[in-house]
N, C-alpha and C positions, 0 to 999 in steps of 0.2 A: 417364722415359716413353718408350715406343717411338715412333720417328719414322715418319710415314706414307710416307716415300720409300724404305722398305726393300724395296718390291716392284720388281723389275726390270720394265722395260717389256714388257708382254705376258705376264707370269708369272701363273699361276692359283693363288690361295690354296687351301690345303687346307680341307676342310669338317669342321665339328664339329657333329654333330646335337645339337639342343637349344639351342645358343647359349651365350653367356657367362653369363647369369644363371640357366640351368636345369641340371638334371642331364643331363650329356652321355650319349648312348647309344652308338649305333654310330659308332665313330671310324674315319676312313678311314686308309689305309696311310701317307699323307704325314704325318698328325698323329703316328702312332705312331713313324715314323722320326725326326721332329723331336724328339719327346719323348725317345727313346732316345739321340739324339746329345747333347742338352742334359744329360740325366741323367749320361752318361759324363763330360762335361766338368766337371760339378759334383763328381763323385767325386774328380776330380783337384784341384779348387780348394778343396774344403771340408775342414776339419779336423773329423772326426766328434765329437771331444770338445767342440769349440766349440759345435756345434749342440745337443748334449745339455745344455749349460749354459743355453741360452736357453729362454724360455717360447714358447708357440705364436706369439704376435704378433711377438715379436722374431725368431724363426726364420723366419717368413714374410717379414718385411722383408728379412732377409739373403738369402733365396733370390730374392726379387724383384730385388734389386740384382745378384746374380750372374747370374741368367738374362738380364737386360737386357744385361749386359756380354758374355755368351756370344753372344747373338743379334747384337749390334753387331759384335763382333770377328770372328765367323765369317761375317758378311754374309748371315745367314739371311733368307729372304723371309717375314716374319711380320708380320701386322697387329697393331694394338693389342688388338683383341678376342681374337685367337688367342694373343697373349702372355699375356693374363689367363687364358685357358683352360689354357695350358701351366703357368702358375704354380699354378693351382688343383689340377691333376692331380699335379704334382710335389710340391707342399707336402703334399697328402693322403698321398702315398706315403711321403715322408720324415719327416713329423711326425705322421702319424696312421694311419688304416686304409684308405688308398686310396679307391676309389669309395664305400666305406661312410660316409665322413666327412659327405657332404652329406645322407645319410639319417639319420645319428645326431644331426644338429642339427635335424631336423624334429620339433617337439613333437607333431605329430599322429600320428606313426608309432609303433605299439606293438610290432610284430614285424617282423623283417627275415629273409627266407629266400633264401639264395644257393644255387643249384643249378648248380655248375660255372660255366662262362663264359657261360651263358645269362642273359637279363635277370633282374634281381633282383625278387622279389615282396615286397610289404609289406602290412601290415595297418593300416588306418585305420578308426577307429570300429567295430571288430569285423568289418570286411569286407576280403577279400583283393583286391589290385590289382597288376597288372604295372607296374613302374616303367620308366623310360627309362635306367636305370643298369645297367651290367654290368662285370665284370672283363675285362681284355684277354685273359688266358689263365689256365690252371690254375696256372702258376708264380706269378703275381702273387697269386692267391687263396691259394695255399699259404703264401706268405710272410706274408700278413696273419694267417692262422690260427696260424702259429708264433709270431708276435709277440704275439698275444692270450694264448695259453696260457703262454708264457714269463713273462708279467707276474705270474702267480699261481703260478709254480714248478712247472708241470705240463708234460707233454710229449705230443706226438701225432706219430706216425710210422707207417710200414708195420707195425711190430711191435705198436704200440698205437694202432690207427687211430680209436678213439672217445675223446672227451675232453669233459668238462664244465668250464667255466671262467667267469670273469666279467670284464667291463671295469672300468676304474677308477671309473666312475660307478655300478657295481653291477649293470649289465645282465647278464642270464644268457646264456651262450653254450654252444652245443653244436656240436662239430666231428666230422665223419665223413670219413675219407680212403679213397681206393682202397687195397686191392681191395674193401673193404666197400662203398664208394660206387662204383657201376659207371660213372657218367658224369662223374667228376671230383669234387673236394672239395665237401662240402656244409657250409654254415655257417648256423646258425639263431641269431638274437639276439632275446631277449625284453627289450624296453627297460625300463629302470628309471626310474620317475618320481621326480624330485627333490622335487616337491611331493607331500606325502602327501594322498591323498583322505580326506576326513572323512565321517562319517555324515551330516552336514548336506548335503554335496555330493551324496552318493548319493541323498538324499531329493530334492534339487533336480533331479536327472537322472531321477527317476521309478523308480529302482532299488529303492526300498521306500518305504512311506508314512511319514509323520512318527511315527505311533504305532509302526510297526515299528522305526524307528531308536531310539525310546525303549525298546522291548522289548529290543533288543540292548544298550543301555546298562545296563539292569537286570541282564541276564544276566552281563555282564562285571563289574559292580560287586559283585554278590552272590556272586561266585566260583563260578559253576557251571562244571563241566567241559564243554568245548565241542569238537565236531569239526565243521569246515567241510567240506562234501562238494560235489563237482561234477566236471564233465568237464574235459578239458584246455583251458586258456585261458578258463575261465569266470569267473575273478576270485577264486579261493580265497585266494591269498596277499594280495591287496589287502584282502579282507574281514578276514583274520586280522590284518593291520596295523591296521585300524580298531578291531577288538575289543581288541587289545593297547594301543591308545592310551587306552582307558578305564580301564586299570589304575592304581591309586593309585601315586604316586611314592614312597610309603614302603615298597613291596614290593620284594623281590629277585627279579628275573626272570632265568631262564637259558634262552637260546634255542639250539636245535640245528637246523642246516640243512645240506643238501648244498651249496647255493650261497647265500651270505649275501644275503638280500633284505629281511628285516624292517627296518623303520625306527622302532624304538622310541626315544623321546626321554626316557624316565624316567631319573633319575640313577643308579639301581642296576640296570643291565642287564649281564649277562655273555653274550657272544656266542661260540658255538663252531661250527666248520665241519668237515665230514668231510674226509678226505684219502685220495687213491687210493694204491695201492702204488707204490713206486719201480721203477726199471728191473730191480732184482733180485727184485721181487715182495714186498718187505718194507715195513714201516712204514705199512700201511693202517690208517686210523681210520674205522670204520663208524658209521652212525647209532646202531646199538645200543650201541656203545662210548660215544658221547656221552651218550645218555639214561641209561645206567647210571652214568656218572661224574657227571652232573648231580644225581643223587640224593644224592651225597656232598658237594654244594656248598652245603648249607643253603638251597635255593631256596624261595621262597613259591609261585612258579608256574614250571612248565616249559612252554615253547612249542616245539613241533616243527614245522618248516616243512612237511614232508610225510612222512606215514607210508606206507612202501612195502615194509616187510619185517618181520622178527621183532621189531624194536623196538616194534611195536604192543603186545606183551605188557608190556614194561618201562614204556611210557607208561601203560597201564592200571593197572599196579602203583603207579605214582606217584600217579595219580588216586585210588587206593583207600587210600593211606597218608598222608593229611594234606596233600597238595599240591593243595588245592582251587583251582579257577580255572585249571587247566592247559588248554592248547589245542593243536590240531593240525589239519592238513588231510589229506584222503583223496580219492583218485580214486574216485568212485562217482556214479551217475546218479540215485539216490534214497535216502531214509533206509533203506529195506529192503535195498537193495543194499549200503549202507555196513556193515550188520551182517554180511552174508555175506562181504564183502571183508575186514573185520577178522578174522573167524573163519578165513578161508583164510590170511591173513598170519601169524597166530599159529601155525597148524598147520605152516607152513613151518619154524618154529624149534622148535616143541614138538609133534612128531607124536604123542606119547603122550597129549596132552590131548584129551578128547572134545569135540566141537562143543557139546554141551549145557553143559558146564562153561565153555567160552569165552564162550558167549552169556550165561550168568549173570554172569560177570565183567564183560562189556560193560555189562549192565544196571545193575550196581552202581557202575561206574566213570564212564560217560559220562552226563551229565545232559541235554545239548541237542545236537541235530543241526541245523545251519543249511545249507540247500542253496542253491547259486548256479548259475545257468544262463546260457548265452549263447543268446539267441533268434535266430531265422532272420534278423532284420534287423540283427544284430550287437550289439544292446543286451544288457547284462548285468544280471540282476536276482536279488535274493534271492527265491526262489520258495516256500520252505517253512521254517518254524521249528517243530521237532518236539521234544517232551519225551519222554525215555526213562524208562520206569518198569519196575519189577520186577513181573511179572505174578503172579497167584495161584499159578500152577504153578512159580514161580521163574524163568520165562523172561523174554523181553523183550516189553514192550508199548510200541508207538510211539503217542504221543498228539499228533496235529498241533495246533498252536496257531494259526499264521497260514499262509495258503496263497495263492499267486497263481494265479488260475483264468483260463485263456484264454477269450476270447469267440469260440467257434467259429462262432456265428451272426452275428457282427458283420460287415457287408459290407466294412468296412475291413481285416479280418483277412487278406484276400488279399494286400494290399500291405504291411501292417505289423501284427504281432501285437497284438491288443487283449486286454484282460482287466482284472481287478480283484482287489484283495486282500480276503480274507474271514477273519474270525475263525471258526475251525472249532470249537475248544474253548477255554474259558478255562483258564489254567494250574491245576494241581492245588493243593490246600491246602498241600502241602509246599513247592511253589514260592513261593506267596504268603507263607508264614511265613518262608521264608528271605529273601525280598526285604525284608520288614519288619525282620528282624534286622539287615540291613546298611543300614537307613535308606532303602530304596527303595520302601517301601510306598505312599507317596502318588503317586509317579511311576507305579507299576504300576496303581493304581486309575484314574488319569487316562487312561492309554493304553488300558486295557480299555474305558473308557466311550467313547472315540473309536472304537475298533474295533467295538464292539457296534452303533454306529450304521451301520456299513458292511455288516454282515451278522450275523445272529443265529446262534449255534451250533446245529447240528443235534442231534437227540436222541441219535443214536448215532454219535459222531465217533471213538471209540476204535478202534484198528486193531491187531490183533496182528501181530507180525513174522513 
């Protein structure tokens, strides 16, 4: 333990904004100098191979002992609280990801945004806030970025300044370096939840009604082909995880992702991840490669983490060739926009296909569109569940089943969005027949009875795309 008499008479301790128990923010020059001096001495005293063999707690204990020895031996003027702060910072740098460590251990933070050496922004409960944490300089931030991407065998440098990677806990990472990033390295982390959110938890949070959760269970169990649509950060992958959790353990599931995020616990899951090209520009494995290869792996279902390119065509082919129950996510702000976006993505890879042909393929391949949104108060909700039909003209007909309608005339809406779920149309006869075939008929009847009490279907709910 540090001794209180380390201060020379009349000496002024350096200041650490935030204190020992909080995330330190602006660090004064004396703290940086002391940290740099101790860090240099540790490099001399430490055997890196020894540190690598230790777990985090053992490594921290070793660093605490060595830091105390350095402070005592060099007669540094450091108080007990300041020694703890130095240990925190140095341990974070040597054993983890520097200032990010204290944010990565906060369970309430869902996203971390680092913009150079400026204070770091975080997202809590869907809302952005400025934290009291920041990197000392661009070099420290760059070292952390390199450490992260090296863990997954990727690289980021001036020649290749943009990189996607993930942390060991599965959190998704994006790195952008200068000269692309004009004000220093930019690091964005989307946190990975160790505990999977279930449909029951979403129901408890008000993200969908109990009958809506049961409707999603029917959709997954009856092997409908599903696309989850929504904007960035709306919760698409979270909902895809919940739908995937409803799949029977007897099925073989093949997942294709850019960055592995899905947490499926069934016994027969095959996970695949894309790979960027190497430094010679060779060896790239695209999402399209994965989806095509998945078709040769005898899957019962194919789940694509995010459809963002020509692989949309291959996924629709899979949905149309016996791989019922396949799923994916798509960036789109409405069911109608989802149709347009899928059409444009397929046109990117198959420019000779006419839009009408693509739309007809979509109508025969995709059964259900589930829309998720992040509302202005940060809450994430399932706002629409829509059935996709083939219209009389062979085109697409979107039939909304369940919809979250905002209460614009609610006086509370100014502070927090109000609204209610309403049954717009009962599912089609084909939907009901399929649910009965998979043993979900009774559940479907119960949930429709519950939803009918909340709002009767209008006489003209069908809506052409």
